[in-house]
C-alpha positions as CSV (number, residue, x, y, z in Angstrom):
1,M,204.6,79.1,100.2
2,D,207.6,77.5,102.1
3,V,207.1,74.9,104.7
4,L,207.2,77.4,107.6
5,D,204.5,79.5,106.1
6,L,202.4,76.4,105.4
7,A,202.8,75.2,109.0
8,R,201.8,78.7,110.3
9,T,198.8,78.8,108.0
10,Q,197.7,75.3,109.1
11,F,197.7,76.3,112.8
12,A,196.0,79.7,112.1
13,V,193.2,78.1,110.1
14,T,192.6,75.2,112.4
15,G,192.9,77.5,115.5
16,S,190.4,79.9,114.1
17,L,187.9,77.2,113.2
18,H,188.2,75.7,116.7
19,F,187.8,79.1,118.4
20,L,184.4,79.6,116.6
21,F,183.1,76.7,118.7
22,V,184.9,77.8,121.9
23,V,183.6,81.4,121.9
24,L,180.0,80.2,121.5
25,T,180.4,77.6,124.3
26,L,181.8,80.2,126.7
27,G,178.7,82.4,125.9
28,L,175.9,79.9,125.9
29,A,177.0,78.0,129.1
30,P,176.3,80.7,131.6
31,L,173.1,81.8,129.7
32,V,171.7,78.2,130.0
33,A,172.7,78.1,133.6
34,I,170.9,81.3,134.3
35,M,167.8,80.0,132.6
36,H,167.9,76.8,134.5
37,T,168.2,78.7,137.8
38,R,165.1,80.7,136.9
39,W,163.3,77.4,136.2
40,A,164.5,75.8,139.5
41,M,163.3,78.8,141.5
42,S,160.0,79.4,139.7
43,G,159.0,76.0,138.4
44,K,157.4,77.7,135.4
45,P,157.1,75.7,132.1
46,L,158.3,78.8,130.2
47,H,161.7,78.8,132.0
48,E,162.0,75.0,131.6
49,G,161.4,75.4,127.8
50,M,164.0,78.1,127.6
51,T,166.5,76.0,129.4
52,R,165.8,73.0,127.1
53,F,165.8,74.9,123.9
54,W,168.9,77.0,124.4
55,G,170.6,74.1,126.2
56,Q,170.1,72.0,123.1
57,L,171.9,74.5,121.0
58,Y,174.7,74.5,123.6
59,V,175.0,70.7,123.5
60,I,175.2,70.7,119.7
61,N,178.0,73.2,119.7
62,Y,179.9,71.5,122.5
63,A,179.7,68.0,121.0
64,L,181.1,69.1,117.7
65,G,183.6,71.6,119.1
66,I,185.3,69.1,121.4
67,V,186.5,67.2,118.3
68,T,188.1,70.2,116.8
69,G,190.1,70.7,120.0
70,L,191.8,67.4,119.5
71,V,193.3,68.6,116.2
72,M,195.0,71.4,118.1
73,E,196.7,68.9,120.4
74,F,198.0,66.8,117.5
75,Q,199.6,69.8,115.8
76,F,202.0,70.5,118.7
77,G,203.7,67.2,118.2
78,L,203.2,67.1,114.4
79,S,204.4,70.5,113.4
80,W,205.9,72.2,116.5
81,S,208.0,69.6,118.3
82,G,210.7,72.3,118.7
83,L,208.3,74.1,121.1
84,S,207.6,71.0,123.0
85,H,211.3,70.1,123.3
86,Y,212.4,73.6,124.4
87,A,209.4,74.7,126.6
88,G,207.2,71.6,127.0
89,D,207.9,71.4,130.7
90,V,206.4,74.9,131.2
91,F,204.0,75.3,128.3
92,G,202.6,71.8,128.8
93,A,201.7,72.3,132.5
94,P,198.6,74.5,132.0
95,L,197.6,72.5,128.9
96,A,197.6,69.3,131.0
97,M,195.4,71.1,133.5
98,E,193.1,72.1,130.7
99,T,192.8,68.6,129.5
100,L,191.9,67.3,133.0
101,V,189.3,70.1,133.4
102,A,187.8,69.9,129.9
103,F,187.9,66.2,129.1
104,F,187.1,64.9,132.6
105,L,185.3,67.4,134.8
106,E,183.4,69.4,132.2
107,S,182.4,66.4,130.1
108,T,181.3,64.5,133.3
109,F,179.1,67.3,134.6
110,L,177.7,67.9,131.2
111,G,176.8,64.3,130.9
112,L,175.1,64.3,134.3
113,W,173.2,67.4,133.3
114,I,172.0,65.9,129.9
115,F,171.0,62.6,131.3
116,G,169.9,63.9,134.7
117,W,166.5,65.3,133.7
118,G,163.9,63.8,135.9
119,R,166.5,61.6,137.6
120,L,168.6,63.9,139.7
121,P,167.2,66.1,142.5
122,K,166.3,69.5,141.3
123,W,169.1,71.4,143.0
124,A,171.7,68.8,142.1
125,H,170.7,69.0,138.5
126,L,171.0,72.8,138.6
127,A,174.5,72.5,140.2
128,C,175.6,70.3,137.3
129,I,175.1,73.1,134.7
130,W,176.8,75.7,136.9
131,L,179.7,73.3,137.3
132,V,179.8,72.9,133.5
133,T,180.0,76.6,133.2
134,L,182.8,77.0,135.8
135,T,184.8,74.1,134.3
136,A,184.4,75.6,130.9
137,Y,185.8,78.9,132.2
138,A,188.6,77.1,134.0
139,S,189.5,75.3,130.8
140,A,189.6,78.7,129.0
141,F,191.8,80.1,131.8
142,Y,194.4,77.4,131.5
143,V,194.5,77.7,127.7
144,M,195.0,81.4,128.0
145,A,197.7,80.8,130.7
146,A,199.6,78.7,128.2
147,N,199.1,81.3,125.4
148,S,200.1,84.1,127.7
149,Y,203.3,82.3,128.5
150,L,204.1,82.5,124.8
151,Q,203.4,86.2,124.9
152,N,205.3,86.9,128.2
153,P,207.5,83.9,129.4
154,V,207.4,84.2,133.2
155,G,208.0,81.7,136.0
156,S,210.7,79.8,134.2
157,V,214.5,79.6,133.7
158,V,216.7,78.1,131.0
159,R,218.7,75.1,132.0
160,D,220.7,72.9,129.7
161,G,219.1,74.5,126.7
162,R,215.5,73.9,127.8
163,M,213.1,76.0,129.8
164,E,212.0,74.7,133.2
165,L,209.1,75.8,135.4
166,V,210.2,77.3,138.7
167,D,207.1,79.3,139.7
168,F,203.7,78.0,138.7
169,G,202.0,80.9,140.5
170,A,203.8,83.4,138.2
171,L,202.4,81.5,135.3
172,L,198.9,82.0,136.6
173,T,199.3,85.7,137.4
174,N,201.1,86.6,134.2
175,K,200.4,90.2,133.2
176,A,199.6,88.9,129.7
177,L,196.9,86.8,131.3
178,V,195.1,88.9,133.9
179,F,193.5,91.2,131.3
180,S,193.3,88.8,128.3
181,F,191.3,86.1,130.1
182,P,188.4,88.5,131.1
183,H,188.6,89.9,127.5
184,V,188.0,86.4,126.1
185,I,185.2,85.7,128.6
186,G,183.5,89.0,127.7
187,A,183.8,88.1,124.0
188,G,182.1,84.8,124.7
189,L,179.3,86.4,126.6
190,F,178.7,88.9,123.8
191,T,178.8,86.1,121.2
192,G,176.4,83.8,123.0
193,A,174.0,86.7,123.8
194,M,173.9,87.9,120.2
195,V,173.0,84.3,119.1
196,L,170.0,84.6,121.5
197,V,169.1,88.0,120.0
198,G,169.4,86.9,116.4
199,A,167.6,83.7,116.8
200,S,164.8,85.4,118.7
201,A,164.5,88.1,116.1
202,Y,164.2,85.4,113.4
203,Q,161.3,83.7,115.2
204,L,159.5,86.9,116.2
205,R,159.7,88.3,112.6
206,R,158.1,85.1,111.3
207,R,155.2,85.7,113.8
208,T,156.0,82.7,116.0
209,D,153.3,81.2,118.3
210,H,155.9,81.5,121.1
211,V,156.0,85.3,121.5
212,E,156.6,85.4,125.2
213,F,159.3,82.7,124.9
214,F,161.4,84.6,122.3
215,T,160.6,88.1,123.8
216,R,162.2,87.0,127.0
217,S,165.0,85.4,125.2
218,M,165.7,88.5,123.2
219,R,165.7,90.7,126.3
220,T,168.0,88.4,128.1
221,G,170.3,88.4,125.1
222,V,170.4,92.2,124.9
223,V,171.3,92.6,128.6
224,V,174.0,90.0,128.5
225,A,175.3,91.3,125.2
226,A,175.7,94.8,126.8
227,I,177.6,93.2,129.7
228,G,179.8,91.2,127.4
229,I,180.7,94.0,125.1
230,F,181.5,96.3,128.0
231,I,183.8,93.7,129.6
232,T,185.4,93.0,126.2
233,M,186.1,96.6,125.4
234,G,187.3,97.5,128.9
235,F,189.8,94.6,129.3
236,G,190.8,94.9,125.6
237,Y,192.0,98.5,126.1
238,A,193.6,97.5,129.4
239,Q,195.9,95.0,127.7
240,F,197.7,97.8,125.7
241,A,199.4,99.0,128.9
242,G,201.3,95.7,129.1
243,V,202.1,95.2,125.4
244,Q,205.9,94.7,124.9
245,E,207.6,97.1,122.4
246,G,207.7,95.7,118.9
247,K,204.4,93.8,119.0
248,F,201.8,94.4,116.4
249,D,204.5,95.9,114.1
250,N,203.7,93.5,111.2
251,T,201.0,94.3,108.7
252,T,198.7,91.3,109.5
253,A,198.6,92.1,113.2
254,A,198.1,95.8,112.7
255,V,195.2,95.3,110.1
256,A,193.4,92.7,112.2
257,L,193.8,94.8,115.3
258,G,192.5,97.9,113.6
259,F,189.4,96.2,112.2
260,M,188.7,94.6,115.5
261,I,188.9,97.9,117.4
262,E,186.8,99.9,114.9
263,F,184.1,97.4,114.4
264,G,184.1,96.5,118.1
265,Q,183.5,100.2,119.0
266,L,180.7,100.5,116.5
267,L,179.0,97.3,117.9
268,A,179.5,98.6,121.4
269,L,177.8,101.9,120.6
270,I,174.8,100.0,118.9
271,V,174.4,97.6,121.8
272,L,174.9,100.0,124.7
273,L,173.3,103.2,123.3
274,V,170.5,101.7,121.0
275,M,169.6,98.1,121.8
276,L,169.8,98.4,125.6
277,P,167.7,101.5,126.0
278,L,165.1,100.1,123.5
279,I,165.0,96.6,125.2
280,R,161.3,96.8,126.0
281,V,160.2,97.6,122.4
282,L,162.8,95.7,120.3
283,P,160.8,92.4,120.3
284,R,157.7,94.3,118.9
285,W,159.6,96.3,116.3
286,R,159.7,93.8,113.5
287,W,161.5,96.2,111.2
288,T,164.6,95.9,113.5
289,H,164.7,92.1,113.4
290,P,166.5,91.7,110.0
291,I,169.2,94.1,111.4
292,L,169.6,92.1,114.6
293,M,169.8,88.9,112.5
294,V,172.6,90.4,110.3
295,M,174.5,91.4,113.5
296,T,174.5,87.8,114.8
297,P,177.7,86.6,113.1
298,L,179.7,89.8,113.7
299,P,180.9,88.8,117.2
300,F,182.4,85.7,115.7
301,V,184.3,87.8,113.1
302,L,185.6,90.1,115.8
303,A,186.7,87.1,117.9
304,I,188.8,85.7,115.0
305,L,190.3,89.1,114.3
306,G,191.3,89.4,117.9
307,W,192.9,86.0,117.9
308,V,194.8,86.7,114.6
309,A,196.0,90.1,116.0
310,R,197.3,88.4,119.2
311,E,199.1,85.6,117.5
312,A,200.5,87.6,114.5
313,G,201.6,90.4,116.8
314,R,204.1,88.0,118.4
315,Q,205.8,87.1,115.1
316,P,208.6,86.1,114.4
317,W,208.7,84.7,117.9
318,M,206.9,81.6,119.1
319,I,208.0,82.5,122.7
320,W,208.6,86.2,122.9
321,E,212.3,86.9,122.5
322,R,213.2,83.3,123.6
323,L,212.2,80.9,120.8
324,S,211.6,81.8,117.1
325,V,208.8,80.3,115.1
326,A,211.3,78.8,112.7
327,D,213.2,77.1,115.6
328,A,209.9,75.8,117.1
329,M,208.9,74.0,113.9
330,S,209.5,70.2,113.7
331,P,212.6,69.2,111.8
332,G,212.2,67.2,108.7
333,L,208.9,68.6,107.6
334,T,208.3,69.0,103.9
335,S,205.9,71.2,102.0
336,G,204.1,68.1,100.8
337,M,203.6,66.7,104.3
338,V,202.2,70.0,105.7
339,T,200.0,70.6,102.7
340,A,198.5,67.1,103.0
341,S,197.8,67.6,106.8
342,L,196.5,71.1,106.2
343,T,194.1,69.9,103.5
344,G,192.9,67.0,105.8
345,F,192.5,69.2,108.9
346,V,190.7,72.0,107.1
347,A,188.4,69.6,105.4
348,V,187.4,67.9,108.6
349,L,187.2,71.0,110.8
350,G,185.4,72.9,108.0
351,L,182.9,70.1,107.7
352,L,182.3,70.1,111.5
353,A,181.8,73.8,111.5
354,V,179.2,73.6,108.6
355,V,177.4,70.7,110.4
356,D,177.4,72.6,113.6
357,Y,175.8,75.7,112.2
358,V,173.4,73.7,110.0
359,L,172.2,71.8,113.1
360,I,171.9,75.0,115.1
361,V,170.0,76.8,112.3
362,R,167.6,73.9,111.9
363,A,167.0,73.9,115.7
364,V,166.3,77.6,115.7
365,R,163.9,77.3,112.7
366,R,162.1,74.4,114.4
367,G,161.7,76.5,117.6
368,P,160.8,75.2,121.0
369,R,158.9,72.1,120.0
370,D,159.9,68.4,119.8
371,L,162.9,69.1,122.1
372,A,165.1,66.0,122.6
373,L,167.0,67.5,125.6
374,G,165.1,66.6,128.8
375,A,162.3,64.7,127.0
376,T,160.8,61.8,128.9
377,D,159.8,58.5,127.3
378,D,156.1,59.1,127.7
379,E,156.2,62.8,126.8
380,T,153.7,63.7,124.1
381,R,154.4,67.4,123.9
382,T,157.1,69.7,125.2
383,P,156.4,72.4,127.8
384,A,157.2,75.0,125.1
385,L,154.0,74.2,123.2
386,S,151.9,75.6,126.0
387,Y,153.3,79.2,125.8
């Protein structure tokens, strides 16, 4: 592989690994917020336990995922300084907003939510998790705004060989953004909901003592999965109306797109026409639980296929018909330099991904007992043990 292909591979692999964390964060955040709302309104220990259990999984994924995002930032200066030089004034604007939202607002509100148990007023504590959700979605919006600019460069002009931002509003209303952002949000909801379904199926199949806990969790997951896959499919098809001629012509993009559409349609049929109508009996039908568990990782696979199709479909352009990928690459890079950084990044991000899923699996296997999130110093048992 030449240096350009190595640099592209590096960004593709690290971007895919990072997106695995992102798509689960976007799905779990609103689910935890809904559970916390139920607890705040009802005061039932069951709803508190659900908030703490699924919230703990969210915190694990967020904590490890935030580190992988830093690697993405490094790569723009490391491997793609041509992009920063040519369009940094435009492309960097939404990314700067995303940094402010993610690293300041989202992290602050999440910290208040984590350490606010028993300290903040009930409704202020609830507001924190909803603000975490909203800032997570705002962060995703700005990232997609930056990515959509690469797909369809609007709101800018070329002056003195560089692109300058002249209309920030056009950047935020880009036709490549208005359908792709809801598509990503739907994918996140579907992914997070299927984690609820798969984890609940695992616990119910092993005849857990917390039957009501995981029955309600599974039903919540099925409903949100149906909503998520409906949004994903609807806005996914809507994007084709605005696709520029020539995109998805290369083999990689076409194959990824084909697999995503076919498997996405199949999953949509299963969720909407089988799981949703049988929502009352699925928790009791133990023979279906292995199937639901096998389905759990499929939304992650579809999300990566969608990302690959979107990025590969733009090739050979970094900015559509404005800047080629070759011109966007940093000058002076050698194959050895990129190979070394690729090995290091993949090793670190791969390790973080493994640790993330090991910790999540261990938490799921342990079930709603000995929960660290929200535990008080003198707590001798969690509310979940009384279910």
